[in-house]
C-alpha positions in Angstrom: 43.8 -44.3 0.9 47.0 -46.2 1.7 45.1 -49.5 1.5 43.7 -48.6 -1.9 47.3 -47.9 -3.2 48.6 -51.1 -1.7 45.8 -53.2 -3.3 46.4 -51.5 -6.7 50.1 -52.3 -6.3 49.4 -55.9 -5.5 47.0 -56.2 -8.4 49.5 -54.7 -10.8 52.3 -56.9 -9.5 50.1 -60.0 -9.8 49.2 -59.1 -13.4 52.8 -58.6 -14.3 53.7 -62.0 -12.9 50.9 -63.6 -14.8 51.9 -61.9 -18.0 55.5 -63.2 -17.5 54.4 -66.8 -17.0 54.6 -69.3 -19.7 53.3 -72.9 -19.9 53.5 -75.8 -22.3 50.6 -78.2 -22.7 50.9 -81.6 -24.3 48.3 -81.9 -27.1 49.4 -85.3 -28.5 52.2 -87.8 -27.9 53.1 -91.1 -29.5 56.3 -93.2 -29.9 57.5 -91.0 -32.8 57.0 -87.6 -31.2 54.2 -85.2 -30.5 52.6 -81.7 -30.4 52.9 -79.2 -27.5 50.9 -76.0 -27.3 52.7 -72.9 -25.9 50.8 -70.4 -23.7 51.8 -67.1 -22.2 55.5 -66.0 -22.3 57.0 -67.7 -25.4 60.5 -68.1 -23.9 59.4 -69.6 -20.6 56.8 -71.8 -22.4 59.5 -73.1 -24.9 61.8 -73.9 -21.9 59.0 -76.0 -20.4 58.3 -77.6 -23.8 62.0 -78.6 -24.2 61.8 -80.3 -20.8 58.7 -82.2 -21.8 60.2 -83.3 -25.1 63.4 -84.4 -23.3 61.4 -86.3 -20.8 59.4 -88.0 -23.6 62.3 -88.7 -26.1 65.4 -88.5 -24.0 67.8 -85.6 -23.6 69.1 -84.3 -27.0 67.1 -87.0 -28.7 64.3 -84.9 -30.3 64.0 -82.4 -33.2 61.4 -79.7 -33.6 59.9 -80.3 -37.0 57.7 -77.2 -37.2 56.2 -74.6 -35.0 53.8 -71.7 -35.4 50.3 -70.5 -35.1 47.7 -73.1 -36.0 43.9 -72.7 -36.3 42.3 -74.5 -33.4 38.6 -73.5 -33.9 36.5 -70.3 -33.8 35.5 -67.7 -31.3 32.2 -66.0 -31.5 31.5 -62.8 -29.7 27.9 -61.5 -29.3 27.3 -58.0 -28.1 23.8 -56.7 -27.4 22.9 -53.0 -26.8 19.5 -51.9 -25.7 18.3 -48.3 -25.9 15.1 -47.0 -24.4 13.4 -43.7 -25.4 10.6 -42.2 -23.3 8.3 -39.5 -24.6 5.7 -37.5 -22.7 2.9 -35.5 -24.3 3.0 -31.7 -23.9 0.2 -31.7 -21.4 1.8 -34.5 -19.4 -1.1 -36.8 -19.5 0.3 -39.6 -21.7 3.7 -41.1 -22.2 5.2 -43.8 -24.4 8.4 -45.8 -24.2 10.2 -47.4 -27.1 12.9 -50.0 -26.7 15.4 -50.9 -29.4 17.8 -53.9 -29.1 20.8 -54.1 -31.4 22.8 -57.3 -31.6 26.3 -57.6 -33.2 28.0 -60.9 -33.6 31.5 -61.5 -34.9 33.4 -64.7 -35.4 37.2 -65.1 -35.7 39.5 -68.1 -36.2 41.1 -69.0 -32.8 44.8 -69.8 -33.0 47.4 -71.3 -30.7 51.2 -71.6 -31.0 52.1 -75.2 -31.4 55.4 -77.1 -31.6 55.5 -80.4 -33.5 58.5 -82.6 -32.6 60.0 -85.9 -33.5 61.9 -88.3 -31.2 65.2 -89.7 -32.4 66.5 -86.8 -34.5 65.2 -84.9 -37.5 63.7 -87.1 -40.1 65.7 -90.1 -39.1 64.3 -93.3 -40.5 63.6 -96.1 -38.1 66.5 -98.5 -37.4 66.9 -101.1 -40.2 65.8 -104.6 -39.3 68.5 -107.2 -39.7 67.8 -109.5 -42.8 66.3 -112.9 -42.0 68.8 -115.7 -41.7 69.6 -117.5 -44.9 69.1 -121.2 -45.1 72.4 -123.1 -44.9 73.8 -124.7 -48.0 
């Protein structure tokens, strides 16, 4: 009995730790910025995303351009139920069995929280190129 309570406590504690975890996964990066997907605890995942953006662009050299849920595909769930009905005649000499299968399928749009960021500040244009040298007079 004590072992069962202990294992339940460990399981519950493990689930609580997993629920409190957050992660940031890089989806795309280039010279201008990138996209990071947040998973789990939003606060912890955003802290990790900020670290990744700072590593990519430099500390305090990035701006979050947008963030929110984005459609990333579809999820389809199929559920099948099977029922069996047996009947025996009154005299007990014959019996029959009927089986019925019911299938339900549902599809939903799968979403993920994504952060789009830009290196070098919000909407800053690239540095201007110096004009070509003018021919001497």
